[in-house]
All heavy atoms as an XYZ file, in Angstrom:
542
protein
N     -20.201     -5.224     23.710
C     -19.474     -4.021     23.347
C     -18.251     -4.408     22.529
O     -17.504     -5.296     22.898
C     -19.069     -3.313     24.626
C     -18.299     -2.077     24.388
C     -17.974     -1.407     25.690
N     -16.779     -0.627     25.496
C     -16.409      0.342     26.255
N     -17.109      0.615     27.321
N     -15.345      1.014     26.024
N     -18.075     -3.720     21.424
C     -16.934     -4.000     20.550
C     -15.809     -3.025     20.851
O     -16.010     -1.820     20.924
C     -17.330     -3.844     19.092
C     -18.255     -4.928     18.627
C     -18.704     -4.699     17.227
N     -17.586     -4.582     16.317
C     -17.699     -4.358     15.032
N     -18.886     -4.216     14.506
N     -16.649     -4.257     14.252
N     -14.657     -3.543     20.976
C     -13.488     -2.696     21.181
C     -12.750     -2.545     19.861
O     -12.517     -3.513     19.155
C     -12.567     -3.300     22.237
C     -13.158     -3.408     23.635
C     -12.176     -4.115     24.553
C     -13.475     -2.031     24.179
N     -12.389     -1.340     19.524
C     -11.704     -1.083     18.263
C     -10.192     -1.078     18.415
O      -9.477     -0.942     17.446
C     -12.129      0.274     17.712
C     -13.572      0.340     17.359
C     -13.870     -0.476     16.175
N     -14.249      0.386     15.088
C     -14.429     -0.025     13.875
N     -14.245     -1.271     13.573
N     -14.781      0.787     12.936
N      -9.711     -1.221     19.608
C      -8.280     -1.135     19.826
C      -7.616     -2.458     19.444
O      -8.021     -3.525     19.851
C      -7.990     -0.827     21.293
C      -6.521     -0.707     21.593
C      -5.816      0.412     21.217
C      -5.860     -1.741     22.234
C      -4.473      0.506     21.482
C      -4.518     -1.649     22.508
C      -3.823     -0.518     22.119
O      -2.483     -0.423     22.378
N      -6.605     -2.377     18.636
C      -5.821     -3.550     18.272
C      -4.442     -3.413     18.885
O      -3.920     -2.323     19.026
C      -5.652     -3.647     16.763
C      -6.910     -3.958     16.035
C      -6.589     -4.136     14.582
N      -7.792     -4.422     13.843
C      -7.836     -4.481     12.536
N      -6.763     -4.269     11.833
N      -8.950     -4.755     11.929
N      -3.866     -4.539     19.187
C      -2.508     -4.474     19.708
C      -1.585     -4.011     18.585
O      -1.857     -4.181     17.410
C      -2.078     -5.820     20.282
S      -2.004     -7.131     19.071
N      -0.482     -3.420     18.956
C       0.421     -2.829     17.984
C       1.003     -3.824     17.003
O       1.246     -3.503     15.844
N       1.219     -5.060     17.453
C       1.819     -6.069     16.577
C       0.898     -6.420     15.412
O       1.344     -6.549     14.276
C       2.143     -7.324     17.384
C       2.819     -8.399     16.590
C       3.145     -9.600     17.435
O       3.415     -9.431     18.630
O       3.114    -10.711     16.883
N      -0.388     -6.562     15.683
C      -1.339     -6.898     14.623
C      -1.468     -5.745     13.629
O      -1.528     -5.960     12.419
C      -2.696     -7.232     15.225
C      -3.713     -7.684     14.199
C      -5.052     -8.014     14.809
O      -5.169     -8.028     16.044
O      -5.989     -8.247     14.035
N      -1.503     -4.530     14.123
C      -1.593     -3.368     13.252
C      -0.350     -3.250     12.381
O      -0.452     -2.979     11.179
C      -1.766     -2.092     14.095
O      -2.932     -2.224     14.902
C      -1.915     -0.876     13.210
N       0.812     -3.492     12.971
C       2.056     -3.434     12.208
C       2.089     -4.523     11.145
O       2.548     -4.290     10.028
C       3.258     -3.560     13.147
C       4.621     -3.504     12.487
C       4.824     -2.147     11.829
C       5.708     -3.784     13.493
N       1.600     -5.703     11.469
C       1.584     -6.800     10.502
C       0.708     -6.444      9.302
O       1.099     -6.689      8.157
C       1.080     -8.073     11.159
C       1.173     -9.277     10.241
C       0.762    -10.570     10.900
N       1.518    -10.799     12.109
C       0.983    -11.189     13.265
N      -0.319    -11.391     13.355
N       1.726    -11.390     14.322
N      -0.463     -5.863      9.544
C      -1.334     -5.467      8.436
C      -0.660     -4.408      7.565
O      -0.759     -4.442      6.339
C      -2.671     -4.946      8.957
C      -3.590     -6.016      9.395
N      -3.839     -6.275     10.705
C      -4.322     -6.911      8.687
C      -4.683     -7.283     10.797
N      -4.993     -7.684      9.588
N       0.012     -3.462      8.192
C       0.702     -2.421      7.439
C       1.833     -3.011      6.599
O       2.014     -2.639      5.434
C       1.251     -1.345      8.387
C       1.983     -0.250      7.680
C       1.288      0.736      7.017
C       3.365     -0.224      7.655
C       1.954      1.747      6.348
C       4.041      0.777      6.987
C       3.336      1.758      6.333
N       2.594     -3.948      7.158
C       3.699     -4.557      6.415
C       3.202     -5.401      5.246
O       3.812     -5.413      4.177
C       4.562     -5.396      7.357
C       5.378     -4.602      8.373
C       6.133     -5.545      9.301
C       6.332     -3.657      7.686
N       2.092     -6.103      5.437
C       1.519     -6.879      4.336
C       1.041     -5.948      3.226
O       1.239     -6.225      2.040
C       0.372     -7.786      4.847
C      -0.419     -8.381      3.705
C       0.935     -8.877      5.728
N       0.432     -4.823      3.604
C       0.002     -3.853      2.605
C       1.212     -3.278      1.860
O       1.181     -3.133      0.634
C      -0.791     -2.717      3.261
C      -1.311     -1.700      2.268
S      -2.214     -0.333      3.000
C      -0.906      0.569      3.794
N       2.279     -2.966      2.578
C       3.485     -2.431      1.948
C       4.138     -3.470      1.034
O       4.631     -3.128     -0.051
C       4.468     -1.961      3.015
N       4.146     -4.728      1.439
C       4.717     -5.786      0.607
C       3.916     -5.950     -0.675
O       4.484     -6.055     -1.770
C       4.751     -7.099      1.383
C       5.263     -8.309      0.620
C       6.734     -8.129      0.278
C       5.057     -9.565      1.439
N       2.585     -5.966     -0.563
C       1.746     -6.059     -1.753
C       1.982     -4.864     -2.672
O       2.107     -5.027     -3.894
C       0.270     -6.135     -1.376
C      -0.639     -6.053     -2.570
C      -0.828     -7.143     -3.386
C      -1.278     -4.860     -2.884
C      -1.650     -7.069     -4.496
C      -2.094     -4.775     -3.986
C      -2.289     -5.884     -4.799
N       2.039     -3.666     -2.108
C       2.257     -2.463     -2.921
C       3.604     -2.525     -3.623
O       3.719     -2.138     -4.795
C       2.158     -1.220     -2.043
N       4.631     -3.017     -2.924
C       5.964     -3.104     -3.527
C       5.980     -4.113     -4.675
O       6.508     -3.821     -5.763
C       6.987     -3.487     -2.462
N       5.408     -5.292     -4.456
C       5.403     -6.306     -5.512
C       4.573     -5.869     -6.714
O       4.991     -6.044     -7.869
C       4.888     -7.635     -4.959
C       5.791     -8.315     -3.929
C       5.117     -9.546     -3.371
C       7.131     -8.649     -4.532
N       3.420     -5.292     -6.464
C       2.577     -4.833     -7.570
C       3.240     -3.691     -8.340
O       3.186     -3.658     -9.575
C       1.221     -4.389     -7.039
N       3.906     -2.786     -7.639
C       4.545     -1.668     -8.331
C       5.756     -2.131     -9.139
O       6.040     -1.568    -10.196
C       4.942     -0.583     -7.334
O       5.934     -1.061     -6.453
N       6.460     -3.166     -8.659
C       7.578     -3.714     -9.440
C       7.055     -4.312    -10.745
O       7.612     -4.072    -11.821
C       8.340     -4.769     -8.617
C       9.138     -4.096     -7.512
C       9.266     -5.594     -9.506
C       9.745     -5.059     -6.504
N       5.982     -5.069    -10.655
C       5.419     -5.696    -11.860
C       4.854     -4.642    -12.802
O       5.122     -4.664    -14.010
C       4.343     -6.722    -11.472
C       5.003     -7.903    -10.760
C       3.566     -7.197    -12.690
C       4.043     -8.860    -10.126
N       4.088     -3.686    -12.277
C       3.531     -2.637    -13.130
C       4.631     -1.791    -13.765
O       4.553     -1.426    -14.931
C       2.584     -1.738    -12.350
C       1.278     -2.392    -11.995
C       0.473     -1.840    -11.016
C       0.843     -3.537    -12.616
C      -0.736     -2.426    -10.667
C      -0.356     -4.137    -12.287
C      -1.153     -3.574    -11.310
N       5.650     -1.453    -12.980
C       6.742     -0.650    -13.506
C       7.526     -1.367    -14.583
O       7.963     -0.762    -15.568
N       7.727     -2.667    -14.433
C       8.486     -3.434    -15.419
C       7.733     -3.567    -16.733
O       8.345     -3.664    -17.802
C       8.797     -4.818    -14.856
N       6.426     -3.573    -16.691
C       5.650     -3.791    -17.909
C       5.186     -2.501    -18.581
O       4.770     -2.538    -19.747
C       4.410     -4.639    -17.587
C       4.760     -6.025    -17.154
S       3.401     -7.105    -16.701
C       1.936     -6.210    -17.018
N       5.257     -1.371    -17.909
C       4.573     -0.187    -18.404
C       5.401      0.703    -19.327
O       4.900      1.164    -20.341
C       4.074      0.644    -17.229
N       6.635      0.969    -19.014
C       7.384      1.994    -19.733
C       8.541      1.398    -20.522
O       8.833      0.211    -20.440
C       7.912      3.034    -18.733
C       6.821      3.715    -17.923
C       5.955      4.587    -18.775
C       4.878      5.253    -17.943
N       4.102      6.188    -18.674
N       9.254      2.272    -21.268
C      10.322      1.804    -22.155
C      11.700      1.847    -21.520
O      12.424      0.864    -21.548
C      10.324      2.635    -23.446
C       9.053      2.414    -24.245
O       8.522      1.295    -24.207
O       8.611      3.368    -24.909
N      12.091      2.977    -20.956
C      13.443      3.091    -20.414
C      13.464      2.725    -18.929
O      12.431      2.706    -18.260
C      13.980      4.528    -20.582
O      13.213      5.405    -19.758
C      13.907      4.978    -22.028
N      14.649      2.447    -18.433
C      14.801      2.059    -17.030
C      14.409      3.198    -16.103
O      13.774      2.970    -15.067
C      16.261      1.645    -16.757
O      16.616      0.601    -17.666
C      16.428      1.144    -15.347
N      14.765      4.417    -16.455
C      14.412      5.576    -15.624
C      12.900      5.749    -15.544
O      12.346      5.988    -14.464
C      15.076      6.829    -16.187
C      14.741      8.096    -15.443
C      15.572      9.259    -15.970
N      15.054     10.549    -15.605
C      15.098     11.090    -14.400
N      15.641     10.410    -13.417
N      14.607     12.289    -14.174
N      12.211      5.638    -16.669
C      10.752      5.756    -16.678
C      10.105      4.638    -15.866
O       9.127      4.864    -15.162
C      10.222      5.722    -18.112
C      10.531      6.957    -18.917
C      10.082      6.832    -20.355
O       9.788      5.696    -20.812
O      10.017      7.861    -21.040
N      10.660      3.435    -15.962
C      10.137      2.315    -15.190
C      10.279      2.559    -13.697
O       9.370      2.278    -12.915
C      10.845      1.026    -15.569
C      10.496      0.521    -16.920
C      11.272     -0.713    -17.251
N      10.908     -1.187    -18.585
C      11.580     -2.083    -19.257
N      12.652     -2.629    -18.733
N      11.179     -2.447    -20.447
N      11.435      3.059    -13.286
C      11.681      3.326    -11.867
C      10.744      4.401    -11.337
O      10.121      4.236    -10.273
C      13.134      3.733    -11.649
C      13.545      4.057    -10.221
C      13.412      2.814     -9.348
C      14.951      4.582    -10.177
N      10.612      5.491    -12.068
C       9.737      6.583    -11.635
C       8.282      6.116    -11.578
O       7.570      6.397    -10.609
C       9.900      7.806    -12.570
C      11.280      8.422    -12.372
C       8.804      8.831    -12.322
C      11.627      9.498    -13.365
N       7.860      5.369    -12.587
C       6.479      4.873    -12.608
C       6.242      3.890    -11.462
O       5.203      3.940    -10.802
C       6.177      4.213    -13.951
C       4.746      3.768    -14.081
C       3.724      4.688    -14.243
C       4.418      2.416    -14.035
C       2.406      4.289    -14.352
C       3.103      2.003    -14.140
C       2.103      2.937    -14.302
O       0.801      2.533    -14.403
N       7.200      3.011    -11.201
C       7.071      2.062    -10.102
C       6.972      2.755     -8.756
O       6.171      2.376     -7.904
N       7.785      3.779     -8.538
C       7.723      4.532     -7.276
C       6.394      5.271     -7.137
O       5.822      5.338     -6.047
C       8.894      5.512     -7.187
C      10.266      4.870     -7.000
C      11.358      5.925     -7.089
C      10.344      4.124     -5.684
N       5.909      5.805     -8.260
C       4.628      6.513     -8.235
C       3.482      5.547     -7.901
O       2.611      5.860     -7.082
C       4.365      7.180     -9.586
C       3.158      8.081     -9.591
C       2.809      8.592    -10.983
C       3.949      9.321    -11.635
N       3.568      9.900    -12.939
N       3.492      4.367     -8.501
C       2.454      3.374     -8.230
C       2.525      2.913     -6.773
O       1.500      2.755     -6.110
C       2.567      2.180     -9.206
C       1.680      1.026     -8.776
C       2.225      2.618    -10.613
N       3.742      2.703     -6.256
C       3.901      2.308     -4.859
C       3.308      3.366     -3.926
O       2.565      3.043     -2.996
C       5.380      2.095     -4.527
C       5.627      1.763     -3.091
C       5.360      0.496     -2.611
C       6.115      2.718     -2.222
C       5.573      0.182     -1.274
C       6.339      2.426     -0.895
C       6.070      1.148     -0.417
N       3.626      4.625     -4.180
C       3.103      5.708     -3.343
C       1.577      5.778     -3.427
O       0.905      5.983     -2.406
C       3.717      7.041     -3.767
N       1.026      5.584     -4.625
C      -0.431      5.619     -4.771
C      -1.098      4.480     -4.015
O      -2.116      4.684     -3.345
C      -0.806      5.564     -6.252
C      -0.465      6.831     -7.002
C      -0.631      6.700     -8.504
O      -0.916      5.583     -8.989
O      -0.475      7.722     -9.199
N      -0.530      3.276     -4.103
C      -1.077      2.145     -3.349
C      -1.070      2.430     -1.855
O      -2.052      2.165     -1.151
C      -0.267      0.870     -3.607
C      -0.785      0.023     -4.728
C      -0.005     -0.222     -5.846
C      -2.033     -0.571     -4.664
C      -0.457     -1.010     -6.876
C      -2.503     -1.369     -5.699
C      -1.707     -1.590     -6.805
N       0.027      2.959     -1.341
C       0.139      3.197      0.097
C      -0.823      4.299      0.553
O      -1.500      4.151      1.572
C       1.583      3.562      0.459
C       2.562      2.421      0.259
S       2.175      0.950      1.211
C       2.526      1.531      2.848
N      -0.892      5.387     -0.193
C      -1.769      6.494      0.202
C      -3.234      6.077      0.149
O      -3.992      6.323      1.089
C      -1.511      7.736     -0.690
C      -2.587      8.784     -0.495
C      -0.140      8.320     -0.382
N      -3.624      5.406     -0.932
C      -5.015      4.975     -1.050
C      -5.352      3.960      0.034
O      -6.438      4.010      0.641
C      -5.292      4.414     -2.458
C      -5.255      5.551     -3.474
C      -6.631      3.682     -2.513
C      -5.272      5.098     -4.915
N      -4.436      3.040      0.323
C      -4.678      2.060      1.381
C      -4.837      2.697      2.747
O      -5.713      2.319      3.528
N      -4.004      3.675      3.056
C      -4.104      4.348      4.354
C      -5.372      5.192      4.458
O      -6.013      5.222      5.515
C      -2.861      5.206      4.596
C      -1.577      4.415      4.845
C      -0.381      5.346      4.906
C      -1.684      3.590      6.099
N      -5.734      5.859      3.383
C      -6.963      6.664      3.400
C      -8.186      5.761      3.568
O      -9.079      6.058      4.371
C      -7.073      7.533      2.123
C      -8.458      8.130      1.972
C      -6.015      8.620      2.139
N      -8.233      4.654      2.826
C      -9.363      3.736      2.960
C      -9.436      3.119      4.353
O     -10.517      2.963      4.913
C      -9.285      2.635      1.907
C      -9.705      3.026      0.505
C      -9.480      1.868     -0.453
C     -11.148      3.464      0.472
N      -8.295      2.771      4.915
C      -8.320      2.193      6.264
C      -8.783      3.230      7.290
O      -9.487      2.891      8.239
C      -6.949      1.647      6.640
O      -6.005      2.689      6.757
N      -8.415      4.475      7.096
C      -8.850      5.520      8.008
C     -10.360      5.740      7.899
O     -11.055      5.903      8.898
C      -8.101      6.812      7.694
C      -8.409      7.910      8.635
C      -7.976      8.048      9.910
C      -9.249      9.041      8.368
N      -8.491      9.203     10.460
C      -9.264      9.826      9.538
C      -9.964      9.455      7.261
C      -9.995     11.005      9.616
C     -10.689     10.638      7.344
C     -10.685     11.394      8.511
N     -10.891      5.701      6.674
C     -12.335      5.876      6.479
C     -13.096      4.673      7.038
O     -14.084      4.834      7.753
C     -12.661      6.070      4.975
C     -12.142      7.432      4.513
C     -14.154      5.947      4.720
C     -12.224      7.630      3.024
N     -12.643      3.469      6.756
C     -13.347      2.265      7.191
C     -13.231      2.031      8.688
O     -14.019      1.277      9.243
C     -12.814      1.044      6.424
C     -13.150      1.030      4.944
C     -12.481     -0.165      4.274
C     -14.637      1.001      4.715
N     -12.284      2.668      9.340
C     -12.146      2.527     10.796
C     -13.393      3.038     11.510
O     -13.791      2.482     12.539
C     -10.919      3.315     11.260
C     -10.727      3.281     12.757
C     -10.168      2.185     13.384
C     -11.111      4.357     13.543
C      -9.999      2.146     14.747
C     -10.936      4.332     14.915
C     -10.373      3.225     15.509
O     -10.206      3.201     16.866
N     -14.031      4.057     10.958
C     -15.177      4.676     11.618
C     -16.500      4.008     11.269
O     -17.529      4.346     11.822
C     -15.243      6.164     11.265
C     -14.070      6.916     11.810
C     -13.049      7.357     10.976
C     -13.953      7.156     13.168
C     -11.969      8.041     11.488
C     -12.868      7.825     13.685
C     -11.883      8.275     12.836
N     -16.497      3.063     10.334
C     -17.718      2.332      9.998
C     -17.775      1.098     10.880
O     -16.877      0.270     10.861
C     -17.718      1.932      8.509
C     -17.701      3.167      7.637
C     -18.935      1.054      8.207
C     -17.578      2.880      6.163
N     -18.820      0.958     11.686
C     -18.874     -0.206     12.604
C     -19.070     -1.533     11.906
O     -19.483     -1.695     10.858
C     -20.086      0.091     13.488
C     -20.785      1.242     12.907
C     -19.923      1.830     11.850
C-alpha cells in the first residue's frame, strides 16, 4: 500500500525550491526581455506568478495520478 502523505518539511522544501527556481528564471527573463526598468520589473513579476501558478496546478493534477 502506498501512502501519499508527506511530512510537512519535505513538502515545504519542494515548494521553496520551486519558488527559488521561479524567482531566478523570472529575474533572467525580465532582464533580457524588455527595454525600460519598469517594463522589466512588471514582466519579471508576471513570469514569476505564471511559474508559481502553473507549478501548483500541475502538482495538484499529478497528485491524483498514482
